[in-house]
C-alpha positions in Angstrom: 110.2 -69.8 111.6 113.8 -68.7 111.2 115.8 -67.1 113.9 118.5 -64.6 113.2 121.8 -65.5 114.8 123.7 -62.7 116.4 127.5 -62.8 116.2 129.3 -63.9 119.3 130.6 -60.5 120.4 132.1 -59.7 123.8 130.1 -57.4 126.0 130.9 -55.1 128.9 133.7 -52.6 129.4 136.3 -54.8 127.7 134.3 -54.6 124.4 134.2 -50.8 124.8 137.9 -50.7 125.3 138.4 -52.9 122.1 136.3 -50.5 120.1 138.1 -47.5 121.5 141.4 -49.0 120.4 140.1 -49.6 116.9 139.0 -46.0 116.5 141.4 -43.0 116.0 142.0 -41.1 119.2 140.3 -37.7 119.4 142.4 -34.6 119.8 141.2 -34.1 123.3 142.0 -37.7 124.5 143.1 -38.5 128.0 146.6 -39.4 126.8 147.3 -35.8 125.9 146.8 -34.6 129.6 145.6 -31.3 128.3 142.3 -31.1 130.0 141.6 -29.2 133.2 140.5 -32.5 134.8 143.9 -34.1 134.0 145.8 -31.2 135.4 143.7 -31.3 138.6 144.6 -35.0 138.9 148.2 -34.1 139.5 147.2 -33.5 143.1 145.2 -35.7 145.4 142.9 -34.7 148.2 144.7 -33.4 151.4 142.1 -35.2 153.5 143.5 -38.6 152.7 147.2 -37.8 152.7 148.0 -39.3 156.2 145.9 -42.4 155.9 147.9 -45.7 155.9 146.1 -46.8 152.8 147.1 -43.7 151.0 150.8 -43.8 152.2 151.3 -47.4 151.3 149.7 -47.2 147.8 151.6 -46.6 144.6 151.8 -43.3 142.8 150.9 -43.2 139.1 154.1 -42.8 137.2 152.3 -40.8 134.5 151.3 -38.2 137.2 154.8 -38.0 138.7 156.2 -35.5 136.2 156.6 -32.6 138.5 158.6 -34.3 141.4 160.7 -36.2 138.9 161.5 -33.0 137.0 162.4 -31.5 140.4 164.8 -34.5 140.9 166.5 -33.6 137.7 166.7 -30.0 138.8 168.4 -31.1 142.0 171.0 -33.1 140.0 172.2 -30.0 138.3 171.9 -28.0 141.5 174.1 -30.3 143.6 176.6 -30.9 140.8 177.1 -27.2 140.4 178.3 -27.0 144.0 180.9 -29.8 143.7 182.1 -28.9 140.2 182.5 -25.3 141.1 184.6 -26.2 144.2 186.7 -29.2 143.1 185.8 -30.0 139.4 184.2 -33.3 140.4 180.7 -34.4 139.5 178.8 -35.9 142.5 176.1 -37.4 140.3 178.0 -38.3 137.0 180.1 -41.3 138.1 181.3 -42.1 134.5 183.8 -39.3 134.6 184.9 -40.2 138.1 185.4 -43.8 137.2 187.5 -43.0 134.2 189.5 -40.6 136.3 190.3 -43.4 138.8 191.3 -45.7 135.9 193.7 -43.0 134.7 195.1 -42.7 138.2 195.8 -46.4 138.3 197.4 -46.4 134.9 199.7 -43.5 136.0 201.3 -46.0 138.4 202.8 -47.8 135.5 203.8 -44.8 133.4 207.5 -44.1 133.0 210.6 -46.0 133.9 210.8 -47.8 137.3 211.9 -45.5 140.0 210.6 -42.4 138.3 206.9 -43.2 138.3 204.3 -41.0 140.0 202.9 -43.2 142.8 201.2 -40.4 144.7 197.5 -40.4 145.4 196.5 -37.0 143.9 193.9 -34.9 145.8 191.6 -34.9 142.8 191.7 -38.7 142.6 190.9 -38.9 146.3 187.9 -36.7 145.8 186.7 -38.7 142.8 187.1 -42.0 144.8 185.1 -40.5 147.7 182.3 -39.5 145.4 182.1 -42.9 143.7 182.1 -44.9 147.0 179.5 -42.7 148.7 177.3 -42.6 145.6 177.2 -46.4 145.7 176.5 -46.3 149.4 173.6 -43.9 148.9 172.2 -45.9 146.1 172.3 -49.1 148.2 169.8 -47.4 150.6 167.3 -47.6 147.8 167.0 -51.3 148.6 164.8 -50.2 151.5 162.3 -49.2 149.0 162.1 -52.7 147.7 160.6 -53.8 151.0 158.3 -50.8 151.4 157.4 -50.7 147.7 159.5 -48.6 145.3 156.5 -46.6 144.1 154.6 -46.1 147.4 154.2 -42.6 148.7 155.6 -43.6 152.1 158.9 -44.7 150.5 159.1 -41.8 148.1 158.5 -39.4 150.9 160.9 -41.1 153.3 163.7 -41.6 150.7 163.5 -37.9 149.6 163.7 -36.8 153.2 166.8 -38.9 153.6 168.2 -37.1 150.6 167.3 -33.8 152.3 169.2 -34.9 155.5 172.2 -35.8 153.4 172.2 -32.4 151.7 171.8 -30.7 155.1 174.8 -32.7 156.5 176.8 -31.6 153.4 175.8 -28.0 154.0 177.0 -28.1 157.7 180.3 -29.8 156.7 181.0 -27.2 154.0 180.2 -24.4 156.4 182.3 -25.8 159.2 185.3 -26.4 156.8 185.9 -22.7 156.6 187.0 -23.0 153.0 185.9 -21.2 149.9 183.3 -22.2 147.3 184.9 -21.4 143.9 188.0 -22.9 142.4 189.6 -20.7 139.7 192.0 -23.4 138.4 191.4 -27.1 138.0 194.8 -27.9 139.7 193.9 -25.7 142.7 190.6 -26.9 144.2 188.8 -24.7 146.8 188.1 -27.7 149.0 191.0 -29.6 150.5 190.4 -30.5 154.1 188.6 -33.4 155.8 185.2 -31.7 156.3 185.0 -30.9 152.6 185.5 -34.6 151.9 182.5 -35.2 154.2 180.5 -32.7 152.2 181.4 -34.4 148.9 180.4 -37.7 150.4 177.0 -36.6 151.6 176.2 -34.8 148.3 177.1 -37.9 146.3 175.1 -40.2 148.6 172.0 -38.0 148.2 172.3 -38.2 144.4 172.9 -42.0 144.6 169.7 -42.5 146.5 167.8 -40.1 144.2 169.0 -42.1 141.2 167.8 -45.4 142.3 164.5 -44.0 143.5 163.9 -42.2 140.1 164.8 -45.4 138.3 162.3 -47.5 140.3 159.4 -45.2 139.4 160.2 -46.3 135.8 159.4 -43.3 133.6 161.0 -41.5 130.7 163.0 -39.5 133.3 165.1 -42.7 133.9 167.4 -42.2 136.8 166.9 -38.4 136.8 170.7 -38.1 137.0 172.5 -39.4 133.9 171.6 -37.6 130.7 173.8 -39.4 128.3 171.2 -42.2 128.0 168.4 -39.7 127.9 170.1 -37.8 125.0 170.6 -41.0 123.0 167.0 -42.2 123.5 165.7 -38.7 122.6 167.6 -38.6 119.3 166.5 -42.2 118.6 162.8 -41.5 119.3 160.8 -42.1 116.0 158.4 -39.3 117.0 161.1 -36.7 117.7 160.0 -34.3 115.0 156.3 -34.9 115.4 155.3 -31.5 116.6 151.6 -31.8 116.0 150.9 -33.7 119.1 152.3 -34.4 122.5 154.7 -37.4 122.7 155.4 -38.4 126.3 158.6 -40.3 125.4 160.0 -37.2 123.8 158.5 -34.4 125.9 159.5 -35.8 129.3 163.1 -36.3 128.1 163.2 -32.7 127.1 161.8 -31.6 130.4 164.5 -33.7 132.2 167.3 -32.1 130.1 165.9 -28.6 130.7 165.4 -29.1 134.4 168.9 -30.3 135.0 170.3 -27.4 133.0 168.2 -25.0 134.9 169.4 -26.5 138.2 173.0 -26.1 137.3 172.4 -22.5 136.3 170.4 -21.6 139.5 173.0 -23.4 141.7 175.9 -21.5 140.3 174.0 -18.2 140.6 173.3 -18.9 144.3 176.9 -19.9 144.9 178.2 -16.6 143.5 175.8 -14.8 145.9 176.0 -16.6 149.2 178.5 -19.5 148.9 178.4 -23.3 148.7 177.2 -23.9 152.3 174.2 -21.7 152.0 173.5 -23.1 148.5 173.3 -26.6 150.0 171.0 -25.2 152.7 168.7 -24.0 150.0 168.9 -27.4 148.4 167.9 -29.0 151.7 164.7 -26.9 151.6 164.0 -27.9 148.0 164.4 -31.6 148.8 162.0 -31.2 151.7 159.4 -29.7 149.4 159.9 -32.5 146.9 159.4 -35.0 149.7 156.1 -33.4 150.7 155.1 -33.2 147.0 155.2 -37.0 146.7 152.4 -37.3 149.2 150.0 -35.4 146.9 150.8 -37.4 143.7 147.7 -39.4 142.8 147.7 -43.2 142.2 146.6 -45.0 139.0 142.9 -44.7 138.2 141.0 -47.8 139.3 139.4 -49.7 136.4 135.9 -50.8 137.2 134.0 -53.7 135.6 134.1 -57.4 135.8 136.2 -59.3 133.3 134.5 -61.3 130.6 134.5 -65.0 131.3 135.6 -67.3 128.6 
């Protein structure tokens, strides 16, 4: 009597996953995030929000699109305030760093005795922005202890950003100075309290940048778009419009959100001034902080691994 030998095939959920990888993905696959179920998973149950287990667990980076896009919006929003008043970017430290290099080079320009050795106001403001941005980013190290993707840290860190923005709003209000500079050589902010406002705005964006980077998504730091633009143009699926491509679509969302933030910020400045605009920004950051509590975690995979 002959027995038919069966091939040594793996069994269980791992085998199902291998088969799924071998087959072409259907149009309505989970990766597209188009189904009603996937949209519903952008939120988690309010009943579990304040449990320790929920707060100390990690969010799913793939489900963090909305708050990270809101981060990008806040970058444009905050930068619109600083650039409109003093032509300094609180979030884009590349320009500020080059400006300080030019200021240092100016010390050696011209014959001895006729060199410009003054510390220009614009350079002082750029230095303030760079130093406070670094200080704010250093606070992101707290997240390394709590867990950079935990809801507790994302909520706490975003609330710290809100407090920094509120401090900037109060400083700008108490300074008694204007909000819009008409000429680059004549900034609207010149006194000490406006330096405080610039410092707190830069610190809030520094903290936001390292928090966004730690989530590790296509939004990158949610601040610098130069890298995002380069990666977008280098994406091999840039012109593939027949399906959703996360690496491309999320970068486009980041760019649009930052642009929209700058537009909205300037519109509010024209209506109510810089201090009130920063007050609105404080409220927005608070909403983003609460938003993080409702971002779901990664789906738990069930099933025992196949033993070798």
